[in-house]
N, C-alpha and C positions, 0 to 999 in steps of 0.2 A: 786501539785504532791506529793505523799506519799514517804516516805523513801525507802519503798520496790521498788517502781517503779523507783525512782532515782538510786537505787543501781542496778537493771536491766539494766537501760539505760547506766550507766558507765560500767558494765560488757560487754553489747554488744558492746559498742564503743571499749574497749580493745581487744575484740575478732576479730572484723572487722578490727583493726588496725594491730593485729598480722597476720592476714591472708593476708592483703594488703603487709605488710613488707615481708612475706614469698614468696609471689607472685613476688614482685620486686627482691628478692635475688635469685630466681629460674631463672627469666629472666636474671639477671646479669650473673649468671653461665653459661647460654646457649649463651650469645651474641658472636659476633665474637670478637677474641682477639684484644686488642689494640696493634698497631705496634709503638714500641718505638725504637729509633734510637740513636747510639753513634758512635763516630769515635775514635779508640784507636790506638795510635802509639806504635809499639813494637821496642825496641831498637836493638833486634837481627834479624830485618828483612833481608832476603838475599839481597845483592846488586843487583840492577837493576830489582828485582821482582816487578810487579805491586801490587797495592792494591787489595783486594779481599773483597767481601760481603759475610758475614756468618749470617745465620739465626739461633737463639738459641731458641729452644722449650723445655718444659718439662712436666712431669706430665699429660700425656694424660689421665690416669685412665679410660680406656675404661670399659664399663659395668655398667654405672649408667644412671639415666634420664638426666644428664648433659653431657654426652659423649656417642654418638652412632655413628655408621659408617656414617650416613648422616652428622652429624655436623663435624666430622673429615674430611669427603671429601671436605666440604666447606672450612675448614681451610687450607687443602693442596692446594686448589686452590688460596686462599689468599696468601700462601707462594710462590707458583710458580709465582704469578704475580709481586713478588718483585725481580726476576731474581737473586736467590742467587748463588754464586759460590759453596758453601757447606752448608749443613744443619746439625746442631749439636743437638742432642736430649739428654737431661740430665736425663734420667731415669724416673721411675714410669710409666710403660705403662698400668698397670693392677690395677683395683680397688679392694680393700679389703685386707683381711688377710687370707682367707681361703686356706689351702694347696690344691694344685692341681687345683684351679679355673682358672689359666691362660690359660689351655688348653681349657677351655669352654668359657672364655670371650674374649680371644685375637684374635680369628679368625676374629672378625668384624674390626680389624684394619689393617689387611693384605692388602686389596685391596685399601683402601685410601692411606696408607703409600707408597704403590708400585707406586703411581702416582707422588710422589716427584721428582723434576727435578732440578739437580745441577751438573755442570760439574766435581766438585771434590768429589761428592758423598754425601751420607747420613751416619753420623757416629753416633753410639748410645753407651751411657754408661747405666748401670743397676741401679735401686733404690731399696730401702727397700721393697716396695710392690712386685716388681718382684721376689725378693728372697723369700718372704713369700708365695707367690701364685704359684710358679713353675718356677724357672729360666731357666731350659732347654727348657720348652715349649715357654718362651718369646723369647729366643735366636733363636729358630727355626722359629717363626713367624716372627721375624724381618729379618732374613735371606731370608725368602720366599718374604718378602717385598722389598728385594733389598738393605737393610741397612747393613753397616759394624758394627758388634758388637765386639768391642774391648775387650779382656780379662781384668779383673781387674788388674790394676797396670801395664799395658803395654803400648805401644806406636806404632803409625803409622806415616808415612810421607804422607802429602796431600798438594800438591803445594808447597807453601812457609812455611808451617806449620810443626813443629815437635810436633805432637799432642799427649800428653799423657792422658790417661783415667784411673783415680784413682777409686778404689773401693768405695763403699758406706761407708761412715764414720758412718752413723746412726746405721747400723748394724755391724759395727766393721770390715768392709772389706778393709778399706783404708790403703795402705802401700805407703806413699809418698816417702820415699827414693827409693823404687823399682821402683815407676812410673817415678821419675826424672832421675834415672839411665837408664832406657829404653829409655826415651826422648833424652838423650845425645848421644845416637847411631846415631841420625839422624841430618842432617844439617837442619836449618830452625829456625823460630821464634817459641819459646816454649810456648805452651798454654796447660793448663790442662782443661779437661772436667770431671765433676763428678756430682753426684747427690746432696749430702748435702754440702754446702758452709763452714762447720766448719773446714776443713783442712786449710783455708786460712792463719791464722797467722803463720802457720809452713812453707810456701812456701820458698824456697831458693830464694836467690837475683837474679839468672839467669832465674827465671820464673816470669814473670811480668803480666800474665793474667790467672785468673780462672773463668770459666763459670759453673754455677750450677742452681739448681732449688729447689725442696723439701719443701720451706717454705710456697708456695702459697701466699706469701706476707701477710700472716696472715689469708687469706680466708674470714673470717668474723671478720671485724674490726668495733668495736662499736664506735660512737662519744664519745669523752672525755675519754673513757675507753681503748681503743686500742684493740688489737686481743684477742679473747676469749681463744686462746692458743698459745704457742710458741713451735716450734720444733726445734730451734737452741739453743744451750747452750749459745750462745752470745746474745740471746734476739734480739733487734732491730738492732744490728750491721750489720748483714748480711741478714736481713729480705727480702730486696727487692731493685731492682734497681742497680744502679753503685755506687760503693764505691771505692775510691782511697785512698790508704794509702802508702805514700812515692812512691816508685817505682812500687808498686803492684796494679793492678785493678781487682776487683772482680764484676762480673755481675750476678745478681740473678733474674731469671724470675719468674713471679707469676704462670707460668704454664697455661696449657688449660683446665684441668678437676678439679674435686674436690675430696676431701676425706671426709669420714663421710657422712653427708647429701649433696644433690645436690643443695647447696646455696653458694653464695658469696655475700659479703656486703663490700663496701669500698676497695675491692681488685680485681678488674676485671681481667679476663684472659688476659694474654699478650704474645707477642713474641717479641724478639730483632732482629733488622737489625743492624748489626755491620760492620762498615767499618774498616778493619784491614789493616795497612800499615807501612811503615818505619817511625821512628821519624825523626823530622826535625834535620838537621845538624847544 
């Protein structure tokens, strides 16, 4: 075999390998989310209140080849089959950065999300892409889907929870003192829902649980090299999963959709089924 033919063979193998990897990564981005579970005891749980099942999702990013209405409908059926008491969505409903595109892309998520079933409701925070693409359109679409869209840095009561919704830290909208002050007006276990997990180190001692998304768990994580980009200023600290730091627990979901290209590698989509209840005496 001549060097020229050998070079062509090597090139062909590289191209085919690259195409195979892209195909695998696309299939990974389109797969049903992995259901991850955790039981979290909260010290301020109301006396006598039963534990609840909370589903945490984020980063729908509707409007790409990785997330359309059909896939989101399938995921909603998956969530309903878990029989959650409450569904918490940690922002980034829309794909991209283009101002005004939320009103064009977001319509596809209304019908699927309206099928979510949870006795304590569906509560949504907003993320950086929602603000970039048209936050008022996102709010309107979520309300049409039956979700409660809590204003940035406000709080609501849901069953045994005093649930604060902090603004998105990535776009400079988080006001943690205001969020905590709003939560303290309600009785119940104090939990914060937000998009970026980077507010975690500043949580006061009486807030023991933070639920977030944003990081996609790296989305494309290369063997030995790690993720091709980081969106948290703390790097791997809050990249993915459950992190317990003293009396504080942070749960970061990989999310459902994708940002950039419709690919995932080493960071499959996931959702969290959390059993929240009282701390043992």
